[in-house]
N, C-alpha and C positions, 0 to 999 in steps of 0.2 A: 762724466761717466755715461757716455751715450749708449753703452751696450748693456746696462743693468737690466732693463726690461726684457731684452732678448735672452740674456743668460738665464733669467729665472725660468723661462720656458725651454731651456736647453737648446736655444737657437731656433725654435719653431715659429717664433713670432716675427712678423715683418719689422723692418727697422723703424717704420713710422710708429708702430705700437710701442716699441722700446723708447722712442723719443718722447712720446706722449706720457708714458709712465714716468720717465725721468723728470719731465717738466712738472708733473703732478707732485712728485716727491719733493722737488725743489721748492714748489709753492708752499707745501705743507711745512717744510723746514723753515722757510722764511716767515710763515705765520707764527710759528713757535718763537722765532727770534724776536719778532715784534712784540709778542705777548710777554716774553721775558724782559724786554727792555722797558715795558710799561709797568712791570711789577716793582 
């Protein structure tokens, strides 16, 4: 989902910001997955 960050700002953000946003979300989701696996 490379365009999630850009779509949140209605296309006003650069692609790099959208990419960083997506990467951050993916990292957070992965962190939750690791936490759930440890429980």
